Each structure stands twice: as structure tokens, then as C-alpha cells.
N, C-alpha and C positions, 0 to 999 in steps of 0.2 A: 878281567879283574885277575885273570891267572898270572901276569906279568908282574903283579905285586902281591902274590898270595903270602909270601914269607912275611911281608908288613902286616897283613891282615891278621895272620895266625899269631905275630907276636902282640898285637893289639889285644887280640882274643886273651892271650895270656895275661897281660896286664890287667885287662878288664875283670877276670875271673879272680886274679890275686887280691886286686883293690876290693872287690866285692866281699871276698871270704874275710878280709882285715876289718872292713867296715861292719861285718856281721858280727864278727868277734868283740870288736871296740865297742859298738853300739847295739846290742841285742835288742830285738823287736818287743816294744812294751806290750803286755798282755792286758785285754779289756777285763772288766767286771765279770763278765760270765765265763772268763778263762781263769782269772786270778782269784775270783772271789771277791767280796768287798760288800759295799753299800750303796743303794741307789733311793734318792728321794725325788718326789715330785712336789715341788713348793708353788705357792701364789701369794703375794704381797696383799696384805690386809689394806686395801686401799680406804677404808672407811676411816681408819686412823689418821691415814695422811691427810685426807680431806678435813678431817676435824682440825688438825694443826694449823693448815692452809687459813681455813676459815678465822681461826683464832687469830694468826698474824694479820689477816684482812681486817679483823675488827680492831686490832691496835693502830694499823694504818689509817681506818676510818677516823678514829677517837682522835688522832694527831691532826689529821686534817681540819675536823670540826673544832678544835683548840686554835688552829693557826689561822682559821678564817673568822674565829671568834663567834660561832654559830651555836646558840643555847641548845643543850640536849639533855634528856633525862636519864636515857641508858643506852650502852652500845654494848652487844653480848653476841657471842657465837654459839650457834648449836653444830649439829651433825651436817646439816646440809644447807646452811645459809648463815648470814649475819643480820641480827635484827637493831635496827638504829630507831629510837624513839626521840622525836623532837617536839619543840614546843608549837611550832608553826607548820600549818600545810603548805604555806608558801615556800618556806625554807626547804620542806621535804621534797618539793618538785625541782627546786634548783639544784639541791645536793643529789638528786637522782640522775640528773643530767650529767654534773659533774664526775659522778662516780663512773658512769658508763663511758665516759671519755678517758677517765684514767686508769681504770681496770678492767680485765676482761670478764665483766660481769652483765648480768640482766638484773633490773631493778623493778620490784612491784611496791606502788605507793598505795596506801590505805589512809587516808587522814593525814596524820603527821607521823606515821609509822611507816619505815621502809624495810622491806626484806630483801636482802642482797645475796643473789647466788651467782656462781661461777657459770660461764657458758659451758656448754657439753662439749665444744671443740677444745675449750682448754683443759677441761677434766679428761678428756682422752689423750691430750698431749702430756699431761700430768702422769697418767697411768703408764704411759710408754715410757718416760724418763723415770720413773719409779723401778720399772722391770728392769731398765737398762742399768742404772745405777746399782741395783741389787746384785744383778750379775757380776759387776765389777768388784764390789766388796766381798761376796762369797768367793770369787775366784782367789782375791787377794789373801783372805784369811786361810783358803786350803793349801795356798802355796807356801804360807808360812809354816802351816802344820806339818808340812814335808810329806805330803801324800804324793807319789810318782803317778804322773800323768791323769790327774782327775780330769773329768768332764764336767763344764758350767756350762749350759747351752739353753737357749730359749725353746720353748716347745708351744707352737700356738701363739695367741697373741699375748697371754699373759702369764703363762705358766713358765717354770723352770725346771730343768732336769739336772741333778747333781750326781755324779757318779763317783765313787771313792774306791778304786780299784786296791786291795790289800788292807783296807782299813776296816775293822770290825766292831770297834767301839761305839754303838749306834749313840748311846745317851750323849757321850761328849761330843759326837759329831753334830747332834742336834742342838747341843748348846753352844757350839761354837759357831755354826751356820745361822742358827735362828735369833741369837742374841742380838738385839737390836743396838746395844751399847750406847744408849742414850744418856751419857754421862752429863750431868748437870751439877753445878754448884750455886744452891741457892739460900737467900738469907731466912733465918727461922724466926717467926713471929711469936709463935707459941708453941709448947709441946705438953702432951698430957697421957696419961695411961687411958683415957676416957675420950673416945671420938666425939660422943654427944657434947662433952664439955667445950671442944673446939669449933662445933657446928654454930654455936651462938657467936664466936668470934669472925666466922668465915665471911667474906666480901668477895665481889667479882674479880678483885686482882689476887686473890689468895687461893691456896689449893690445900687441901688435906691428904697426907701421904703416910702410910705405915712404916715403921722401921723393919729392917730386914730380918729382924726374928720374931716380928709381930706384936712386941711387948709395950711398944710406944707409938703414939701417934703424933705427927707434926703438922703445924698449920705454917706453909710456906709462901712466900711471895712467888706468883706465878712466872714472872720474868727471871730467868736465870742469868747470873752475871758472867758466868762461863759454861760453855758447852763442849761435848766431844769433838767437834770441829776445831777448836780453839787449842787442842794439843798438838805439841810437836813431836812429843814422843812418849812412851811409857814402858817401865821396865819393873822387873821382879826386885824387891827390896826385903827389909825387915823393920819392924816397929821397935819401938823403945822397949818391950817385952821379950824382943827376939823372935816374934811371930811374923809368918809371910804377909808381906804387904805388896802394893803396888804403887811407885813412884811415877809422878808424871811430871813434865816439862810443857809449859805454855809458850805459844808463840808471841812474838815481841809485842804486837798490839793488844792481844789479850793479856800478857803480863803487866803491861802498864796499865790496863782498865782494871785489873783485878786487884793491883797494888793500891791505886786509889780508892777502891771499894773497900778494902779491908782495912785501910787507915782510918776511913771516915766510921767503920763499925766494929773498932775494938772493944770487946767486952761481950759482943754478942755472938750468938751461936751461927755457924755456916754448915748447911746441910750437904753431903755429899750424895746426890741422887742418882741411882743406876737401876734402869728398868723400873722406873716409877716406884722404887722402894729406897728409903734413907739407909744408906749403908753405915753411916757416921755422921755425928753433928759435933764436932770440936767448937770450944770457945775461941774465937780470935784474939790473940795475945798482943799481937803487933802487926806490923804491916808485912804481908806477903806479895812477892811479886810473880817470878816466874816458875815457881815449882810447888808441888803439894804431895800429899801422901794420902792413899785411900786403905784404911783399915777394916777390918770386920770379921775375924777368925776364919781368914781364909786358909784352906790347905795350900801345899806347894802346887799341887796342880790347877787348883782353883786360881791362885794368883798369877800362874803362866798363862792359863787361858784368857783372864781377864786382862792381862797386860797385851797380848796379842790380839784381843778382839779391839782394844782401844787403839793400838796403834795402826788398824787397818781401817778404822773410822766407822761410823755408825750407819746402820742401814736406813733408808728414808721411809720404811714402814715395817711393821712386824710381819712375818712371815709365817703363813699357814701350811703345815705338813700335811699335804692331802693324802700321799702314799709313801710307804717305804717299803724297801724289798732288801733283804740280805742273802747274799749268796755265799755259801760256805766253800773254803778252799778245795773241798774233797770233790764237790760239783764241776769246779774248772778243771781239776785234774782229769776226771771222767771225760769232759768235754774235749780236751786236749788230745787224750788217748784216743777217743773215737775219731776226732779228726785226723790225726796223724795214720790211723788204720785207714780210714776211708782214701786219705791221699796216696797211700803207699798202694793199695788195691787198685784204686784208678790208674796211677801211674804204670804199674805192672801190666794191666789189661791192656792199656794204651799202647804201651811198648809192644805187646805180642801182637796186637792187630796191626799196627804199622809195619813191623817187620814181615809179617805174613803177607801185607798186601803190596807193600814197595820194596821189599828185600833190603839191600844194603842201603839204598835211599832212605828206609824207614830208621836206620840206626840215626843218621844226620838229624830226622825230626826228632827222635828222642834226646839227642844233645842239645838241640835248641830249647826243648821245653825244660830240660833241668837249669839250662842257662837261665832261660826266662824266669823260673822260680827263684833262683839265686838272686838276680837282679832286682825282682820285687821285693824279697826280704831285706836286702841290703838297702834299698831306697827307703823302705819303710823305717828301717832303724835310723837311718841319718835324719829323715825328716821329723823323727820322733812320733810317727804314726802309731796308733794303737790297734792291734790286732784283735778281733772278736770273733766269736763263733761264726756270725753271718760272714766275716772277713775270710775264715777259711774255706767256706762254701764259695765265696768269691774266687779265692786261688785256684779251686778245683775247676769252677767254671771258667776261669781264665785259661787253664790249660787246656780244656776242650776246645776253646776259640782259637787258642795257639795252633792246635792241629788243624783247624779249618784252613788256616792259611797255606799250611804245609801240603794239605791235601790237593788245594787248589792248583798249587804251583806243581805239583808231581803230576796231576792228571793233565795238566797244559803241556808238559815236558814229553809225556806218553803220547800226546795228540801229535806234538810236532814230530816225534820219532816215526808215527805211522804215515806222516806227510813225506817221509823220506829224507829229513835233515839228519845231520850228523849228531852224534850225543853233545859234541860241546856246542854246536849251533842250537840243539832242542833245549839244552839248558838256558843259554841267553835268552832264546824268544820266550821260552815260558816264563822267565822272571819278569820279562819286559811287559809280556802282554797280560800277566796276570796282576801286575803292581797296581793299576787304577783300582781294580776291584778290592784288593787288600787294603789300600789306602782308605777308600770310602767305608769299610768295615771299621777300620780302627778309628777313624773320625767319628762315625756314629757311635761307638761305644764311648769314647771321650765325652762326647756332649751329653749321653745318657747319664755317666758318672757324675759329671757336673751338676746336671739337675737333681740327682737323688743326693748329693751332697748338700746342695743348696737348701732344698725343702725338706729333707728327712731329718732324722734326729736319731741319735744312740745307735742301734743296731744298724739302720739302714745307711748312716754315714760310714760305719765301718765297712759295710759291704761295697758301698760307693768308692772308698779310699782304695781298697785292694784291687777293685775292677779297673779304676783309672790308670793306677801304677802298673799293674799286670798289662795294660794294653799297651803302654809306652815300651815296657820292657818286652813285650811279644814283637813289637815292630823291629827292636834292634836285633833280638835272638833269632825269631821264626822267619824274618824276611832277610835281614841284612847277612846275619852269620850264617843263616842256613845255607845260601849260595855258596860262602866260604868252605862249609863242610862238604858241599857237593863237589866243588872245584877241587878240593883235597882229595876225595875219594877217586874222582877222574883222573887227577895227575898219578894216583898210585895204580891206577888201571882195577880198582876194587868196586867201581860204581855200577850196580844193576838196579833196574827200575821197572 
């Protein structure tokens, strides 16, 4: 290596300058425990999703009965099944076989009544899909909210962890994350200040919902003409009185369907339903096709948040907030100060110990450790990784592991010197014969880091990230460039070990 020492030193200089530049250009993102912020533990309310799924199944069964001209008394859904009441027991048996063939269901038949329930395997798949979709929607909403380096991850089978570093408005965060954004446009059958009056008119195809301010009740058709999934975009505007409102545009297919619907129902009221409440119910004056407006006495902030929620799509099920934690920025500052103090103290003690034990060779180990930390922080900044309090512990641990490689090499070099080899030969053999053990150590640490990152969450992932990047940096600095430093001291006749 001595033949190309200048090239190696030039490479070291370039690597150091690039790392410093990367660190200045892309500072390391601080996690929740260092920057302050909010953490939520969420879980979807599967019962609501199951109810919707059974209602959808009930509609499909009703269509099938009409298609096959099978006479029936009633088809309705509850929270755990769909009940089908037929006139003939023979028809019930035939329908049961047909339903089990067409849908992922199991059917119980009693006389002319069928109780249709989804199979457990299908419900498990549905739960998994709901969790995955919820994570995507939440992540999209938070990204558009402008939170730097949020964490949205799965915890266990059905729970979701959300971390918002630097964001401290708990109520706004809960509203944006937890809003289902279940926008629906439904035809109004009747309205009244009294719910009891509307109960007399209610049928299986209709539903009673309150107005946003709770002063009026509406009897609506259950089947919406437009839902949130039909929206192309949503943005903040103003209504006729100059108050904040939310304008929306529909996708082409939905616009055509909505145009035909409004043309047939001119003069009737159309309810804009959001979160199972009627925000407004204007009269259809003429054909409306691809756009509309939601009004309801919103503030500017409420209108902006609603537009954001509608743009990112609806959640597949409501979310239950199981736990919330707020970390103030002062706690984060204290954690950073304590972490920095611990790092400095560890570095100083380590430097003194290495110099006392290995003389000038100990200086090369200290330089290698500094290079290791620089490479680690630069790589974290470039990759957008988040530094957490356990991550700082991971850095300090990594420094200790890095020293282990140098200790192995130095002890091997000293052993070669005792065997009568020259200093140059001892350095060459020391590195050559130590490399397999050092390589095994680093590979083992990388495997452990990957496992921790894959199955851990939050702080564990932060620790795993710094450990993995630190291990890679350690191999570059404490194995490769450690030899360069030793060769340089040897050439300057300043190497003592």
C-alpha cells in the first residue's frame, strides 16, 4: 500500500470534504425524542368496516335475487351478517349454494331464512388490507401537512404508530389523521327539526342523519350518487357570501353519472354528507356535472384541512386513538445536550486509553473513530435517516465496536513484532491475519441491525439504523484507512506501538 500512499491520502481528503459538505447540505433529521412532537398509537375500528362490507354484500345479494327472479321478503345487513328472508325453503337451499360459490361466505339456512357471514380468512385479509391502506392515507396526509420526517409504521398486527417531530398541535393532528373523510352526496327524501317525525317515513333504503350544527334532521337515500373516491381534487375557495368553502372536482366517469342524476332531480335537495353529518343540503337548480362546493361556516383553517383530507382520500375505517404522547422541545434539547456530553466524555476517555496503551498508533485509532462518526452522520443525512436518543446510544456503542477492530489489529501487529518481523512486515501481517475476524464481526453486526430494523419499531429502528450505517462506516475508517494512517506514521518514522 505504501507505493500508492499519496493516492490513498488524496482519497481520504476528498472523502472527508464530501462528508462535511453532505452534512452541511443535508443535516441529520432529529427524531421525536430529540426535537419534540407528538406520538399516537392507533387502531382501525374494524366493526364499522365490516358493517359497510355487509351492507355492500346485502345490495349484491338483492341484485342477484332480482336477476334470478327469486321472490323474497327482505334482505338486510347487521354488524355480523346479512339476513335473507325468502318465501320457499327450497329456494333458500339453492341460494345458499350459489352464494357460497360466488362470495367468500358461509351460509346458515333455517327454513326459508338465510344468515350469510364472511369467512374468517376473508375477514383477516380485510383487516390486513385496512391497516395497510390506513397507513398509506395517513402518510399522504402528513406529508401534505408539511411535517418534516414523520414516522408512520405498523406495530404488531393491527396497530399503527405515528410520530410527528416538531409538530405540537395535538387537536389539529388528531383531526387530520383521524378524519375518515367519508364524503357522500345523497338525495334528500325529507327533512325535519324532529327525528321522530322522520322515523315514520324511514325504510330499509333510507337513513336518518343530523345536520352539522344539530338543528335539523334529514332522511336520506342510503346509496350515495358520489363518494370521496370519485373526487379528482379539492381546494379552498369562497362561497357567495365570501366565507371560506371547499371546491371539488369529480373524475370523468363520476361527473357523467352526477350530471345525469342532477338533471333528473332538479328541484330536489342534495345533501353533502361528511363524517355522517349533513354539512349542507342545497336545492338542485340545474344540471351539475364535474364540480361542486362544500359550504358550512368553515374557518380558513378548517377549510384548508378539509381540502387536504379530501385530496388524500378517505380512510377505509375510523381510527381509534389508543395512546398519545407529547414531547416538549425542552426535553429534546436536554436529551441532545446529555447525548453530546456523553459522546464527548466517551471520546476523550477512549482517546486517552488508546494513546496510553498504543502510543502513536493510538492516535491513528482516534483519527479512524472521528472519521467513522463523520461518515456515519453524513450517510444518515444523505439517506434522510432520523437520529433518535437510542440512535445516539448506537453511535456511542459503534465507537466502542470500532475501537475493538483497532485493538485486534494492534495486538496482532505487536505479536508479529515479538516474533522478530520488521515493523513494515508486522503491519502487513497484522492486517492480513486479523481481517477475517474483523470481517465476521462486521457482518454479524449488519445482520443483527437488519433484524432489529425489520421487526422493531420507533426507537429500536433508530438504534438499528445508526448501528448498521456505523458498521459500514467502521469498516471503511477503522480497517481500510486505519492502515493508511499507520503507513503514514511509518513513513514519517513516527510510529510507535
